[in-house]
C-alpha positions in Angstrom: -0.1 11.8 -6.6 1.6 9.6 -9.2 0.4 10.1 -12.7 3.0 8.1 -14.6 5.9 5.7 -14.1 8.9 6.4 -16.4 11.7 3.9 -17.3 14.8 5.2 -19.0 17.4 2.9 -20.6 20.6 4.2 -22.3 23.4 2.7 -24.4 21.1 0.5 -26.4 21.5 -0.5 -30.1 19.5 1.4 -32.7 17.9 -1.8 -33.9 15.5 -1.7 -30.9 13.8 1.3 -32.4 10.8 0.8 -34.7 11.3 1.1 -38.4 9.0 1.9 -41.4 8.6 -0.8 -44.0 7.3 0.6 -47.4 4.6 -1.6 -49.1 3.7 0.5 -52.1 1.8 -2.3 -53.9 -0.5 -3.0 -50.9 -3.5 -1.1 -49.6 -1.5 0.0 -46.6 1.5 1.8 -48.1 3.7 1.5 -45.1 3.9 -0.5 -41.9 5.6 0.4 -38.6 7.5 -2.6 -37.3 8.6 -2.7 -33.7 11.7 -4.5 -32.3 11.6 -3.2 -28.7 12.3 -6.3 -26.6 12.4 -4.1 -23.4 8.7 -3.5 -23.2 7.8 -7.0 -22.1 10.5 -6.7 -19.4 9.1 -3.4 -18.2 5.5 -4.8 -18.2 6.6 -7.8 -16.0 8.4 -5.5 -13.6 5.3 -3.3 -13.2 3.1 -6.3 -12.6 5.4 -7.5 -9.9 5.6 -4.1 -8.3 1.8 -3.8 -8.3 1.5 -7.2 -6.6 3.3 -5.5 -3.6 1.0 -2.5 -3.7 -2.1 -4.6 -4.0 -1.3 -6.1 -0.6 -2.2 -2.6 0.8 -4.4 -0.9 -1.8 -7.1 -1.7 -4.4 -5.0 -0.5 -7.4 -4.5 -1.8 -10.9 -2.4 -0.8 -13.9 -3.0 -1.1 -17.6 0.5 -2.1 -18.8 -0.8 -2.1 -22.4 -1.2 1.7 -22.3 2.3 3.2 -22.8 4.1 6.1 -24.4 7.5 5.2 -25.8 10.1 7.7 -27.1 13.5 7.0 -28.7 16.4 9.5 -28.8 19.8 9.3 -30.5 22.8 9.3 -28.1 25.6 9.3 -30.6 26.2 10.7 -34.1 23.6 8.8 -36.1 21.5 10.7 -38.6 17.9 11.6 -37.8 17.0 9.5 -40.8 18.2 6.4 -38.9 15.3 7.1 -36.4 12.2 7.4 -38.6 9.8 6.8 -35.6 11.0 8.8 -32.6 8.1 7.7 -30.5 4.7 6.1 -30.3 1.6 5.7 -28.1 0.2 2.3 -27.5 -3.3 1.8 -26.1 -5.3 4.5 -24.4 -3.5 6.7 -21.9 -5.8 7.7 -19.0 -4.8 10.6 -16.8 -6.0 9.0 -13.6 -3.4 9.5 -10.9 -2.7 7.0 -8.2 -3.7 8.3 -4.7 -0.6 6.6 -3.2 2.4 8.2 -1.7 5.6 8.6 -3.7 7.6 6.3 -1.4 5.2 3.4 -1.8 5.6 3.5 -5.5 9.4 3.6 -5.5 9.6 1.0 -2.8 7.4 -1.4 -4.7 9.5 -0.9 -7.9 12.7 -1.6 -5.9 11.3 -4.7 -4.3 10.1 -6.0 -7.7 13.7 -6.0 -8.9 14.8 -8.9 -6.7 12.1 -10.0 -4.3 9.4 -12.6 -5.0 6.1 -10.7 -5.5 3.2 -11.7 -3.2 0.9 -12.3 -6.2 -1.2 -15.1 -4.6 -1.7 -13.1 -1.4 -2.5 -9.9 -3.2 -5.1 -11.6 -5.4 -7.2 -13.1 -2.6 -6.7 -10.1 -0.3 -8.0 -7.9 -3.1 -11.1 -10.1 -3.7 -11.8 -10.1 0.0 -11.6 -6.3 0.3 -13.7 -5.9 -2.9 -16.5 -8.1 -1.5 -16.4 -6.4 1.9 -16.7 -2.9 0.2 -19.7 -4.3 -1.7 -21.2 -5.5 1.6 -21.0 -9.1 0.3 -19.9 -10.3 3.7 -20.2 -14.0 3.0 -18.0 -13.8 -0.1 -15.5 -11.7 1.8 -15.2 -14.3 4.5 -14.8 -17.0 1.9 -11.9 -15.3 0.1 -10.3 -14.5 3.5 -10.6 -18.1 4.6 -9.3 -19.4 1.3 -6.1 -17.3 1.9 -5.7 -18.5 5.5 -6.2 -22.1 4.5 -3.9 -21.9 1.6 -1.1 -20.3 3.6 -1.3 -22.4 6.8 -3.6 -25.4 6.2 -0.9 -27.7 4.9 -3.4 -29.3 2.6 -5.6 -30.6 5.4 -9.4 -30.4 5.0 -10.9 -32.4 7.9 -11.8 -30.0 10.7 -9.6 -31.5 13.4 -6.6 -31.8 11.2 -7.1 -28.4 9.7 -7.4 -26.9 13.2 -4.1 -28.5 14.3 -2.4 -27.2 11.2 -3.7 -23.6 11.7 -2.9 -23.6 15.4 0.7 -24.6 14.7 1.3 -21.3 12.8 2.7 -18.5 14.9 2.3 -16.1 11.9 -1.4 -16.8 11.8 -1.6 -16.5 15.6 -0.1 -13.0 15.4 -2.5 -12.0 12.7 -5.4 -13.2 14.8 -4.1 -11.2 17.8 -3.9 -8.1 15.5 -7.5 -8.7 14.3 -8.7 -9.0 17.9 -7.0 -5.7 18.8 -8.5 -3.9 15.8 -12.1 -5.2 16.3 -14.5 -2.3 16.9 -17.8 -2.7 18.6 -19.8 -1.1 15.7 -18.6 -4.1 13.5 -20.5 -6.5 15.8 -23.8 -4.7 15.9 -25.7 -7.5 14.1 -26.3 -10.6 16.3 -24.2 -13.6 15.1 -22.1 -16.5 16.5 -19.0 -14.5 15.7 -20.2 -11.4 17.6 -21.1 -13.6 20.6 -17.6 -15.3 20.6 -15.6 -12.1 20.2 -17.3 -10.4 23.1 -16.0 -13.1 25.4 -12.2 -12.3 24.8 -11.5 -15.7 23.2 -8.0 -17.2 22.7 -6.4 -18.1 19.4 -7.6 -21.7 19.6 -11.2 -20.8 20.1 -11.1 -18.3 17.2 -9.5 -20.8 14.8 -12.1 -23.5 15.6 -14.9 -20.9 15.1 -13.5 -19.9 11.7 -13.3 -23.6 10.7 -16.9 -24.2 11.8 -18.0 -21.1 9.8 -16.1 -22.5 6.8 -18.3 -25.6 7.0 -21.4 -23.4 7.2 -20.6 -21.0 4.4 -18.6 -23.4 2.1 -20.4 -26.7 2.4 -23.9 -25.8 3.8 -26.7 -27.7 2.1 -29.5 -25.4 0.9 -32.1 -27.9 2.3 -30.5 -27.9 5.7 -32.3 -26.1 8.5 -30.6 -22.8 9.1 -28.7 -22.9 5.8 -27.0 -19.6 4.9 -28.7 -17.2 2.5 -27.3 -14.5 0.3 -30.2 -12.3 1.6 -28.8 -12.5 5.1 -25.4 -10.9 4.6 -25.5 -9.1 7.9 -25.2 -12.4 9.8 -21.6 -12.6 8.4 -20.7 -8.9 8.9 -18.7 -9.4 12.1 -17.0 -12.5 10.7 -16.0 -10.7 7.5 -14.6 -7.7 9.3 -12.6 -9.9 11.7 -11.2 -11.9 8.9 -10.3 -8.9 6.8 -8.2 -7.7 9.6 -6.4 -11.0 9.7 -5.9 -10.7 5.9 -4.6 -7.1 6.3 -1.9 -8.4 8.7 -1.0 -11.3 6.5 -0.8 -9.2 3.3 1.3 -6.5 4.9 3.7 -9.2 6.2 3.8 -10.7 2.6 4.9 -7.3 1.3 7.2 -6.5 4.1 10.3 -6.6 1.9 9.2 -3.2 0.5 10.5 -1.7 3.7 14.0 -3.1 3.8 16.5 -0.6 5.2 18.5 -0.5 2.0 15.4 0.5 0.0 14.8 3.3 2.4 18.3 4.7 1.9 18.0 4.2 -1.9 14.6 5.9 -2.0 15.9 9.1 -0.3 19.1 9.2 -2.2 17.5 8.8 -5.6 14.8 11.3 -4.7 17.4 13.9 -3.9 19.3 13.1 -7.1 16.1 13.6 -9.2 15.0 16.8 -7.5 12.1 15.1 -5.7 12.9 16.5 -2.3 11.1 19.1 -0.1 12.0 20.6 3.2 9.6 21.0 6.1 10.6 23.4 8.9 9.0 23.2 12.3 9.2 25.5 15.3 8.4 23.6 18.5 7.5 25.6 21.6 7.7 23.8 25.0 8.5 24.0 28.7 10.7 21.8 30.8 8.9 19.6 33.3 9.2 22.0 36.2 9.9 25.2 34.2 7.9 28.2 33.4 9.9 29.7 30.6 8.7 28.9 27.1 11.5 27.4 25.0 11.8 26.9 21.2 13.3 24.1 19.2 13.8 24.3 15.4 13.7 21.2 13.3 14.2 20.8 9.6 13.1 17.6 7.8 14.1 16.6 4.2 11.3 14.6 2.7 10.9 12.8 -0.6 8.3 14.3 -3.0 7.7 17.3 -5.2 5.2 18.9 -2.9 4.1 18.5 0.7 0.9 16.3 0.9 -1.4 16.0 3.8 0.1 12.7 4.7 3.7 14.1 4.6 2.6 17.0 6.8 1.2 14.5 9.3 4.4 12.4 9.2 6.4 15.6 9.8 4.3 16.5 12.8 4.6 13.0 14.2 8.4 13.1 13.7 8.6 16.5 15.4 6.8 15.2 18.5 9.0 12.1 18.6 12.2 14.2 18.3 11.1 16.5 21.1 10.3 13.5 23.4 13.7 12.0 22.6 15.5 15.3 23.4 13.4 16.4 26.3 11.5 13.4 27.6 9.6 15.3 30.2 8.8 18.3 28.0 5.4 20.0 28.2 4.4 20.8 24.6 2.9 24.2 24.0 2.6 24.3 20.1 4.1 23.2 16.8 4.1 25.3 13.7 5.1 23.7 10.4 6.2 25.4 7.2 6.9 24.3 3.6 10.2 26.1 3.0 10.0 25.8 -0.8 6.4 27.0 -1.2 6.8 29.6 1.6 3.5 28.6 3.2 2.3 27.4 6.6 1.4 23.7 6.8 0.0 23.2 10.3 -0.3 25.0 13.6 -1.0 22.7 16.5 -1.7 24.2 19.9 -1.9 22.4 23.3 -4.4 24.7 25.2 -3.6 23.2 28.6 -0.3 25.1 28.4 -0.7 28.9 29.1 0.4 31.5 26.6 3.1 33.9 27.2 5.4 35.9 25.0 7.4 33.7 22.7 9.9 34.1 19.9 8.3 35.1 16.5 8.0 32.4 13.9 
């Protein structure tokens, strides 16, 4: 897991380093004066990077908590660098449970791409409300995002429906949400649950969301059947459906993280900085009509300093893919994975429908 993000800049003038100003006639006998104009640039870069990450995860960063060190590169005297480093704010050792490649990709994207700040903000609020079982608020935040992105400033129901239905991006997000909708999310009776059980089209779903907007945004408390914060379960299915729409929209908004050039740069810079591990896999299989057990060895270079559970799963998935590409009709017997650097076994997957027989040692 990532515990710190480090920026290094070389070839800078000594004037950027902090200095000590003596004030012998004052209560404070000396003052450290900073001239580092790079910190605001780094802070802005990190905020942009976390906008990309926040499209996928509920994460935040305290950019005011930083450790800064200064080192002489040329022949200046140590006296010219009276303050070699400082700590600003409170540094908390709370690692991010996010894979290494997501961090590096977000930092790369933040260099040149427009950060999805607006999408990340409302998506985060919708997820937070959903996690707190405030389903009504979660739907509100989700719909605010949908309306802002595709509503074209329309607010009357018919005009808003026309605007939303003209968006193919929204239509694809609705299709994704329909495909992800699980039955246990519709266990409470509601108009949304009733609709989704009928396999509705995009148009019907959009009209339903707009109608629910009128109910949860503009409902009068004196109206018969007005919504109540005590009846959150009535909006559970609605909130879950809309959060899946938001998941698709927010992942699309952060899609530039996965540009091919960032992938190449990520792996190249990982190797240069020693953040590379090798996963070795022994795959045992039979041909479609064969009886003899065969073995295929695969080595994968992966970015990171140690193999995580996710990396092991990615390696397993890639091993199966490569076998299917090389031998499309292969009958898989087993896959054994090893961390070459740590000299330990990572996984041992066995297909028990394939019989055992003597096989090469692993």
